[in-house]
Every structure is written in C-alpha cells, then in structure tokens.
Phi, psi and omega in degrees: 000114183285133177286355175273346180294140182297338182256010186303312183298316180296315180296316180297321179288327183278327188307318180298336181270356180270131180287130180261157008276149168289143185251140176210186180228166183302319178302321179292321177296317180298315180294316178298319179298316179300312182293320178297316180298315182293319188259336185234347178098172186296332180298323179293321177296318178297321178298319178299313181294325175295324178296320177292313180299328180281351175096357179290327177245129178254154181252136176249150179276145174250145179221182181306320180299341181275346186300318181299317179293320178297316181295322178298319178295317179298320182294336178280343183280126180293330179294317182286326183298344178289342184260154177256116181282133179295143176275129180297144180267000000 
C-alpha cells in the first residue's frame, strides 16, 4: 500500500479492524502484480507476495460456477463493454 495513494490514510486506519485474511484470487493477484511492477517496480510486487505468504491475504479458488458472476462484473465495466465477447459455439 503506497503512502502516496490518495486513500492510504483511510485504508491504513481501517485495516486493523478488518478480519484477516483478506480474500482474493489468483487473477486479481496477477493483475495487481502487473500494475505494481509497471508503476512501482519489483519491490512492490515482492511486498504483495510477502503479504500473501504472511497470511494477511488468503487465496480462494475459482471454478466454473463463478464464471457467471465474473462475467456480470465485467459487463458492468465501461472499459470491458467496448469489446465484443465471442459467443461460445
């Protein structure tokens, strides 16, 4: 968590009251790692992975039953809505 982020103080103040582990999935970790590497460098990516390894962030598995929810979230995104998703045959 960068102390340069506009929400850093609020997040830092709130984090102790949040029950851990915080949950995420590998696709979110991959995207966060890419963005951290691109904008903050490899140390930030290593910090994220250390946070996961330390148990503050837990990973959940995704499966076929989760696809409908993922797709619904994507459809709400204006960035994603510019693309046309192929229809499965």
